[in-house]
C-alpha positions in Angstrom: 52.3 86.6 177.4 52.1 87.5 181.1 54.8 90.1 182.2 56.4 87.5 184.4 56.8 85.1 181.8 58.1 87.7 179.6 60.5 88.6 182.3 61.6 84.8 182.9 62.4 84.5 178.9 64.5 87.8 178.6 66.5 86.4 181.5 67.0 83.3 179.9 68.1 84.6 176.7 70.7 86.7 178.1 71.8 84.0 180.3 72.4 81.9 176.7 74.0 85.1 175.2 76.5 85.2 178.0 77.2 81.6 178.2 78.0 81.8 174.4 80.4 84.5 174.8 82.1 83.4 178.3 84.6 80.8 176.8 85.7 82.6 173.3 86.0 86.2 175.2 87.5 85.0 178.4 90.1 82.7 176.3 90.7 85.7 173.7 91.5 88.6 176.8 93.3 85.8 178.1 95.9 86.2 175.1 95.8 89.7 174.7 97.0 90.0 178.5 99.7 87.1 178.0 100.8 88.1 174.2 104.6 89.2 173.8 103.6 90.7 170.4 103.0 94.7 170.0 100.7 95.3 167.0 102.2 98.5 164.5 99.0 101.3 165.8 100.2 99.8 169.6 103.8 100.9 168.9 102.7 104.1 167.8 100.7 104.6 170.7 104.0 104.0 173.0 106.1 106.1 171.2 103.7 108.7 171.6 103.9 108.4 175.4 107.4 107.3 175.8 106.7 104.0 177.2 108.7 101.4 177.0 106.1 98.1 176.6 108.9 95.2 177.5 109.7 96.8 180.6 108.6 94.5 183.7 106.8 96.3 187.0 107.2 96.0 190.5 103.8 96.9 192.3 105.3 100.5 193.0 105.8 101.3 189.6 102.9 100.0 188.1 100.8 102.0 190.6 102.7 105.0 189.6 101.5 104.7 185.8 97.9 103.8 187.4 98.0 107.2 189.5 99.9 109.5 186.9 98.0 108.5 183.9 94.6 109.3 186.3 95.8 112.3 187.5 96.6 113.5 183.9 93.0 112.4 182.8 91.3 114.3 185.5 92.9 117.4 184.7 92.9 117.6 180.5 88.9 116.5 181.5 88.7 119.5 183.7 90.3 121.9 181.1 88.4 120.7 178.2 84.9 121.4 180.8 86.2 124.6 181.5 87.0 126.2 177.7 84.1 124.6 176.1 82.6 127.9 175.5 85.4 128.6 172.8 85.3 125.5 171.6 84.1 124.5 167.9 80.8 122.1 168.1 80.3 123.5 171.4 76.1 123.5 170.3 76.6 127.2 171.7 76.7 125.8 175.3 79.1 127.6 178.2 82.1 126.4 179.4 81.3 124.2 183.0 81.5 125.5 186.3 84.8 124.8 188.6 82.9 122.7 191.2 80.7 120.3 188.5 83.9 120.7 185.7 85.6 118.4 188.5 82.8 116.6 189.8 82.5 115.3 186.1 86.6 114.8 185.5 86.5 113.0 188.6 83.5 111.0 187.9 84.2 109.3 184.2 88.4 109.2 185.1 86.9 107.1 188.2 84.6 105.0 185.9 81.8 106.1 187.7 80.7 108.1 185.3 78.1 110.5 188.1 76.2 113.0 186.5 75.1 116.5 188.3 74.1 117.7 184.8 71.9 117.4 181.7 74.5 116.0 178.8 71.9 117.5 176.1 71.8 121.1 177.7 75.2 121.0 179.0 78.0 119.5 177.1 78.8 120.0 173.3 80.1 117.7 170.7 83.9 118.1 171.4 83.7 117.5 175.2 81.0 114.3 174.7 83.0 112.5 172.0 87.1 114.1 172.6 86.5 114.3 176.8 83.5 111.7 178.1 83.7 109.2 175.6 87.3 108.7 175.5 87.7 108.1 179.3 84.9 105.5 179.0 87.7 103.4 177.1 90.7 104.1 179.2 89.1 104.2 182.5 87.7 100.9 181.9 91.0 99.3 180.5 93.1 100.8 183.8 90.6 98.7 185.7 91.0 95.7 183.5 94.5 96.3 183.9 94.8 96.4 187.5 92.7 92.9 187.8 95.4 91.4 184.9 98.2 92.4 187.6 96.6 91.1 190.4 96.1 88.1 188.5 99.5 87.8 187.6 100.8 88.0 191.3 98.7 84.8 191.9 100.3 83.5 188.9 104.0 84.4 189.0 106.5 83.1 191.8 109.4 84.6 193.2 109.7 87.5 191.0 107.6 90.6 192.5 107.0 91.5 188.6 103.4 92.2 187.6 103.6 93.1 184.0 103.7 96.5 182.3 101.0 98.9 183.1 101.4 100.6 179.7 100.8 97.4 177.8 98.0 96.2 179.5 96.4 99.7 179.0 97.0 100.1 175.5 96.0 96.0 175.1 92.7 96.4 176.9 91.7 99.6 174.9 93.3 98.8 171.4 92.5 94.9 171.3 89.4 94.4 173.6 87.3 97.6 174.1 87.7 99.0 170.8 86.8 96.3 168.0 83.6 94.8 170.6 82.7 98.5 170.5 82.5 99.2 167.0 80.4 95.8 166.5 78.0 97.2 169.5 77.8 100.3 168.1 76.8 99.1 164.4 74.1 97.0 166.4 72.6 100.0 168.5 72.1 101.9 165.3 70.6 98.8 163.6 67.9 99.2 166.5 67.7 102.5 166.3 70.1 104.6 168.0 71.3 107.9 166.7 74.7 108.6 165.2 75.7 111.9 164.0 77.1 115.4 164.8 73.9 117.3 164.3 73.0 120.3 165.9 70.0 121.6 168.2 66.3 121.0 166.7 63.2 122.1 167.8 60.8 119.4 167.0 57.1 120.9 167.7 55.3 123.6 169.7 53.9 122.7 172.9 51.9 124.8 175.8 55.6 125.5 177.4 57.4 126.5 174.4 59.3 124.6 171.6 60.8 120.8 172.2 64.6 120.8 171.9 66.7 117.7 171.1 70.1 117.6 170.4 71.8 115.2 168.0 75.1 113.5 168.7 77.3 110.5 168.2 74.9 108.8 170.6 75.6 104.9 169.8 78.8 104.9 169.6 79.2 106.5 173.3 76.1 104.2 174.6 77.7 101.3 173.6 81.4 101.8 175.4 79.3 103.4 178.4 77.7 100.0 178.7 80.5 97.7 177.5 83.3 99.2 180.1 80.7 99.6 182.6 80.8 103.1 182.7 77.4 104.3 182.9 76.9 108.2 181.7 74.4 109.1 179.3 74.4 111.6 176.4 71.0 112.7 177.6 69.4 113.2 181.1 67.3 110.5 180.8 70.1 107.9 180.0 69.6 104.5 178.6 65.4 105.4 179.1 65.9 108.0 176.5 64.7 106.3 172.9 67.5 107.9 171.0 69.9 105.6 173.3 68.1 103.0 173.9 65.0 102.8 171.2 63.4 99.3 172.0 63.3 96.3 173.9 65.8 94.4 171.6 68.5 97.2 172.5 67.8 97.0 176.0 68.7 93.5 176.5 71.5 94.0 173.9 72.7 96.9 176.2 72.3 94.5 179.7 74.6 92.0 177.6 77.2 94.4 177.2 77.1 95.7 180.7 77.5 91.8 182.1 79.7 90.5 179.1 83.1 91.4 180.1 83.2 91.1 183.9 81.8 87.5 183.4 84.0 86.5 181.0 87.0 87.8 182.9 86.5 85.0 185.3 87.5 82.6 182.5 90.6 84.8 181.7 91.5 84.6 185.2 91.5 80.6 185.5 93.4 80.5 181.9 96.1 82.7 183.7 96.4 81.1 187.1 96.4 77.5 185.2 93.3 76.4 186.4 90.0 77.0 184.7 88.3 75.4 187.7 89.1 78.1 189.6 87.5 80.5 187.4 84.3 78.3 187.2 84.3 78.8 191.3 84.6 82.7 190.9 82.0 82.7 188.1 79.6 80.1 190.4 79.5 82.8 193.0 79.0 85.7 190.8 76.3 84.0 189.1 74.4 83.0 192.5 74.0 86.3 193.6 73.3 88.3 190.4 70.6 85.5 189.6 69.1 86.0 193.4 69.3 89.6 192.9 67.9 89.8 189.9 64.9 87.1 191.1 64.3 89.4 194.4 64.2 92.8 192.5 61.4 91.4 190.3 59.3 89.9 193.2 59.5 93.0 194.4 58.4 95.2 191.8 56.0 92.5 190.7 54.3 91.9 193.7 53.8 95.7 195.2 49.8 95.6 194.8 47.3 98.0 194.8 44.3 98.5 192.4 46.3 100.9 189.9 49.6 98.7 189.7 47.4 95.8 189.1 46.1 97.2 186.2 49.8 98.7 185.0 51.1 95.4 185.6 53.3 96.2 188.5 54.9 99.5 189.5 55.4 101.4 186.5 56.1 104.4 188.2 59.5 105.9 186.9 59.8 102.9 184.5 59.6 103.0 180.4 56.7 101.0 179.1 59.1 100.1 176.5 60.6 97.8 179.0 58.1 97.3 181.9 58.9 95.7 184.9 61.2 92.6 183.9 63.4 94.8 181.5 63.4 97.6 184.3 64.4 94.9 186.8 67.3 93.2 184.6 68.7 96.3 183.8 68.6 97.9 187.6 70.5 94.7 188.9 73.0 94.6 186.1 74.0 98.5 186.5 74.2 98.1 190.4 75.5 94.9 190.5 78.3 96.1 188.1 80.1 99.9 188.4 77.9 100.8 185.7 75.4 103.4 186.7 73.3 103.4 183.6 69.4 103.5 184.0 66.6 102.7 182.0 64.4 103.7 184.9 64.6 106.0 187.7 65.7 103.9 191.1 63.7 106.9 193.1 60.5 105.6 192.2 61.4 101.9 192.7 59.4 100.2 195.5 61.3 100.7 199.3 62.6 97.1 198.7 63.4 97.4 195.1 65.7 101.0 195.9 67.3 98.9 198.8 68.2 96.0 196.4 69.8 98.0 194.1 71.7 100.2 197.0 72.8 96.6 198.6 73.9 95.6 195.1 76.5 98.5 195.4 77.7 97.7 198.6 78.4 94.2 198.1 81.1 96.0 196.1 79.9 95.7 192.8 81.5 92.4 192.5 78.7 90.0 191.1 80.2 90.1 188.1 81.1 93.8 189.2 83.2 96.4 186.7 85.2 95.6 183.9 88.7 94.9 186.2 87.1 96.1 189.4 84.5 92.9 189.6 87.2 90.8 189.7 89.9 91.9 191.6 87.2 92.9 194.2 85.7 89.2 193.9 89.4 88.0 194.5 89.7 90.1 197.6 86.9 88.5 199.0 88.3 84.8 198.2 91.2 86.3 200.5 89.2 86.8 202.9 87.0 83.9 202.8 90.2 81.8 202.5 91.1 83.6 206.2 88.1 82.8 207.9 88.2 78.7 206.7 91.9 78.7 208.0 91.1 80.3 211.6 88.3 77.8 211.8 90.5 74.8 210.9 93.7 76.2 212.9 95.7 76.3 210.1 97.6 78.9 207.8 95.7 79.6 204.9 96.3 79.5 201.1 94.5 80.5 197.6 95.9 79.3 194.5 99.0 78.1 196.1 100.2 81.3 197.7 99.9 81.6 201.8 98.1 84.1 203.2 99.8 85.9 205.9 99.6 88.8 208.1 100.8 91.3 205.4 98.1 89.7 202.8 95.3 89.9 205.1 96.1 93.6 205.9 95.9 94.7 202.8 92.8 93.0 201.9 91.1 94.5 205.2 92.1 97.7 204.1 90.6 96.8 200.8 87.2 96.0 202.1 87.1 99.0 204.8 88.0 102.1 202.4 84.6 102.5 200.7 82.4 101.7 203.9 84.1 104.6 205.7 83.8 106.7 202.8 79.9 106.0 202.1 79.2 106.3 205.9 81.1 109.0 206.9 80.0 111.2 204.1 76.2 110.4 204.5 76.8 111.3 208.0 78.2 114.6 207.7 75.3 115.3 204.6 72.6 114.6 207.2 73.8 116.5 210.0 75.0 119.9 208.2 72.3 122.6 207.5 72.4 122.7 203.8 72.8 119.5 201.9 69.8 117.8 203.2 67.6 121.0 201.3 68.7 119.0 198.3 66.4 115.9 199.3 62.9 115.9 197.1 61.8 113.5 199.8 61.8 113.7 203.7 62.0 110.7 206.0 63.4 107.1 205.1 63.5 107.9 201.4 65.2 111.3 201.7 67.9 109.4 203.7 67.6 106.9 200.9 68.4 109.6 198.6 72.0 110.5 200.1 73.0 107.3 201.0 72.3 105.9 197.8 74.3 109.2 196.1 77.4 108.3 198.2 77.3 104.3 198.0 77.1 105.1 193.9 79.7 107.5 194.3 82.6 105.8 196.8 81.5 102.2 194.5 82.1 103.8 191.3 78.7 103.2 190.1 77.4 106.5 189.4 73.3 105.6 189.4 71.4 108.0 191.3 68.2 108.3 193.4 66.7 110.9 190.7 65.3 112.7 193.6 68.8 114.1 195.0 69.9 117.7 193.6 73.1 116.7 193.9 74.3 119.9 191.4 75.5 122.1 194.5 79.0 122.8 195.7 78.6 120.4 198.8 77.4 117.5 196.9 79.4 118.2 193.4 82.8 118.7 195.6 82.0 115.7 198.2 80.7 113.3 195.7 84.1 113.7 193.7 86.2 113.1 196.5 84.4 110.1 197.2 84.4 108.9 193.7 88.7 109.2 193.3 89.5 107.9 197.0 86.5 105.0 196.4 88.3 104.4 192.9 92.4 104.9 193.4 92.6 104.1 197.2 91.4 100.3 197.0 93.8 100.0 194.0 97.0 100.8 196.0 95.9 97.9 198.4 95.1 95.4 195.3 98.6 96.1 193.4 100.4 95.8 196.9 98.7 92.4 197.8 99.9 91.2 194.2 103.1 92.5 194.6 103.5 90.3 197.9 101.9 87.3 196.4 104.2 87.0 193.1 107.3 87.4 195.2 105.8 83.9 197.2 107.1 80.4 196.0 104.0 78.3 195.3 103.3 76.1 197.8 102.3 72.7 197.1 98.7 71.3 198.0 98.2 68.9 200.9 95.4 66.4 202.4 94.5 70.0 204.6 94.4 72.3 201.6 91.1 73.7 201.3 89.9 73.1 197.6 88.8 76.6 196.5 87.8 75.1 193.2 84.7 73.3 194.8 81.1 74.5 195.1 82.0 74.6 199.0 84.4 77.1 198.7 81.6 79.1 196.0 78.9 78.9 199.2 81.5 80.0 201.8 82.3 82.9 199.7 78.9 84.0 198.9 78.1 83.9 202.8 81.4 86.0 203.6 80.4 88.4 200.9 76.6 88.9 202.3 77.9 88.5 206.2 80.0 91.4 205.5 78.4 93.5 204.1 75.3 93.2 206.1 77.3 93.8 209.4 78.6 96.9 207.8 75.4 98.2 206.1 72.3 97.4 207.8 71.8 100.0 210.4 72.1 102.5 207.6 69.8 100.2 205.3 67.3 100.0 208.6 67.2 103.7 208.3 66.5 104.3 204.8 65.1 101.3 202.2 64.0 98.9 205.1 62.0 101.4 206.7 60.8 102.5 204.0 59.7 98.8 202.5 58.3 97.8 206.0 56.1 100.9 205.9 54.5 100.6 202.9 
């Protein structure tokens, strides 16, 4: 079987698996977030945290819950790393330095999972399982809660209420992420991923000395890192490591885990607003972009020519032979079009255009299908922008799902789409202009610039993957990428919740003959075009200096 045919068959198998999961999972999540019943374990949690899950919140109160919970999470994870040296199960590792502890705490709480350290050489069992793995669950649940709040903003009328953050947080964790993670972990163990609390083992003698490997609760952390679109790996090689991703079957299953909730949430959206067709329109937009990027990535990596590359079957540098070009390309697109950041190959070694495609996927806002929750609310913000543009073209007040998109709403949407590009481009410019940060680049020229541009694109978009050639474990990058991750995660949430509150206060507007039909393929095409044009206008100059220049010079 040719590598290209194998790649097409993997893509088809993935589409079938996602299609089979779409309806049951999407409907289940809609029931979870619409339920008035509280399970007994959930009631215990509410008592411990002192929350009343039946109290409705307006958007400022909902936002305070998001920010307060996240701030406490950052502090807890920071302190846990700082005292690691005296904790049991630390495997002899010392406490983490302050700048790296801040970076890691910000990273995992912001659902970014950027790692400027080697997990097997820095983190013991307590920090990995009691700190990082816990944040993999709750940071994902926070994103889902914010998305559901925005959906309620469209669905509700004259109330201004968006639900209860604490109830949404707990339900997302207990009823959605935890059951799926248990099943997924068993599948990964069956595929060969390890799951233990073993110490450090010497596995052989080599010219450079003994080779050492850690044990760990790898399968359970691997599954939620993918399912919650987190991305932080137990090992420095991340999902290229055989303990995390043993074979081609586990690789395809991990890609499925990355995509299943973000795609299924479009069904949840359609069910909660009372129109499944609206959910299909958003799904269609996501699917068009995802399939297009996957095809482009495979083409750039397979088509790179030269005798050595032809013998290898493509550009194999930085890729695992277990997965090949196809499995690596599928994974790279899935992880950069979502906020996952896990890698099963090293994007720094991709062709110039291939690295640019991965970068552009993040710069779109990671909305095809995006992170759990963040992909849906990001796409809905772009839908608001699209109907506004359509309204300008026909000269009438834009409406979406029966709600008028007025001055206030479009300001919130505009602020949302401006935050991340401002963070990425300003921090990249500072890093290139100052004398010290460029010393972290392994490469010079266009590729070296791409390493820094990719780092801030990944951090501000809460992705977490990296061009491996950049030494990010410096005070400058630990601090600035940490700040970019926090601002890139929580500032957009402010405007999402403000928009949700504004929409929920409105009365629905009846559809007329002049109303834009946002459930039709025409709107899907308009939305795709809006996303690509806005991103292209924003990032094209920077991309031209990096991956485009490198690709054209190859």
